[in-house]
N, C-alpha and C positions, 0 to 999 in steps of 0.2 A: 969638766966632769971629775968627780972625786975618784981617787984610786980604787976604792971598793967597787964603785959602779963600773969602772973601766975593766976591772978584773971579771966581774959578773958578765959584762958584754962579751968579753973574750971567751969566757966559758960557754956561754950560750951559742956563740959562733962556732966554737969547736964542736959542740953537741950536734949542731945542725950540719956542719960540713962532714963529720965523720960517721954520720948515721946513714943507713940505707933509706930510712923513711923518717918523717917527722909529722906528727898530727897534733893539731891544736884543739883543745877541748874546753868548753865552759863548764864550770863546776859550782857556780854560786848557789848557796843554799844547801849544798850536799853535806850530809852529816859526816863527821870524822870517821866513824865506823864503816860507812859506805865507801868513803874515799880510800880507806885502807883495804877494803875488799877489792876495789877496782885495781889498786896497786899490786895486790897479791895475784890477781888473775894475770896482769900484765907481766909480772915478774916470772911467772911460769913460762912465758913465751920469750924471755930474755929481753923484755922491753922495760924501759925506765919511764917514770912519770914524775915530773917536777912542776911545782907551781912557780910561775915566773911572771914578773911585771911586764905588762904589754909594752911599755916604753922601751924596756931593755931588749925585748924581742925585736922591735922595729929598728933599734940602733944596731943590734948585731947583724940584721939582714942588710942594713945599709952599709956596714963595714964589709960584708961579704959580697956587696954589689949584686944582691939578688933582686931581680925585677918582679914586680907583681904582688909583693907582700902587702902593699897598701889596699889591695882589693879584699883582703881577709878582714873579717870583723873582729877587731881587737878591742871590744868593749867588755866591761865587767871582768871577772877573774878568768885567767887562762892557765890551763895546765898544759905542759908540753910533754907529749909521749913520743919517745924516740927509741931507736935501736937498730939492730942488724938481724937479718933473717927474713922470715916470712911476714911480709907487710899485710897480706890479706887476712891472716889469722888475727893480728893485732886489731885491725880495722873491724873484724867480726866481733871481737870482744867489746870494743867501744860502742858499736852500734847496738849490740844486744843489751849491754849494760844501760845504754841510753833509753832503750824501750822499757826496761824495768824501772828506771829511775829518771823521771823527766828533767832532773836538775843537770844531767849530763848531756851535752849536745856538741856535736862536731862543729868546729869553726872552719875547718879546712886543713890543709897540710902542705908539705913540700916533699918531693921525691924526684930524683934524677934530674935536677935543674928545672923542674916544672912545679908551678903552684897548683895545688889540688883544691877544688871547691868542695862544699859539703856533699854535693851529689857524687863527686869522684870518690870520696871516702866511702860512701854507701855502696857504690859500684864495686870497689875493691873488697868490701865485706861479702858481697854476693859471689865473688869468685870461689871456685873450689880451692882446696888446700894445694900447696906446692907439690906434694906427692901425687895427688890425683891428676893435676895438670901434667906432670912428668909421665905418668902412666898413659894418659890419653895421647900424648905426643909419641910415645914409644909405639903405641898401637897404630898410629897413623904411619909412622916410619916403617913398621914391619909389614903393613898391608900389601904393598906391591910385591915383595919377595914371597910372601905367603900365597898370593894369588898366582904367581908364576909357577910355584911348586905344584899347586893344585891343578893348573892347566897341564903341566908336563906329566903329572901322575895320571890325569884323565886319559891323555894320549897313549901312555904306556899301558893303561888298563884296557883301553879299546883294542890295542894290537894284541894283547894277551887274550882277550875274549875271542877275537877272530881266530887266533891259533888254536884255542881250545875247541872252538866250533868245528874247525877243520879236522882236528885230531878225533873228535867224536864222530864225525862223518866218515873218516877213514876206518875207524874201528868197527862201525856198523856194516861196512861192506865186506 
């Protein structure tokens, strides 16, 4: 393999290994202006998008000893979307852009040592944002203590009601 290709394979391997998520997207027939619009939307989420040869992706995956890459559909043109941060927001951008423009379709991805199928990418897109998930988790974690305080307040309030009733009875006599 020529030095240039070896360098590109190392670069692709570095992109895959240093990213929190990697999505592979087909883009054949997409106009340059539309592809630029997609890249701009992804850049707002700190994601990067590069067009990469399918053979170089396969060689980089082989060098990283990643299993399962052969099950992904690496035919036609492939754009690699990768980055750090909220993977569901990036998947949401890819899926919604694909709904508007039929030339863009997910081929799958790679995250946390696992290969993602097309359906996995769609599933990630349907997840709420990271902040919403954190708020939901916080609510679940706070629920037991909130319920305990409510029960304790109810008992204290019932004792107070009994004492007030006794006070009112004594005052009437």
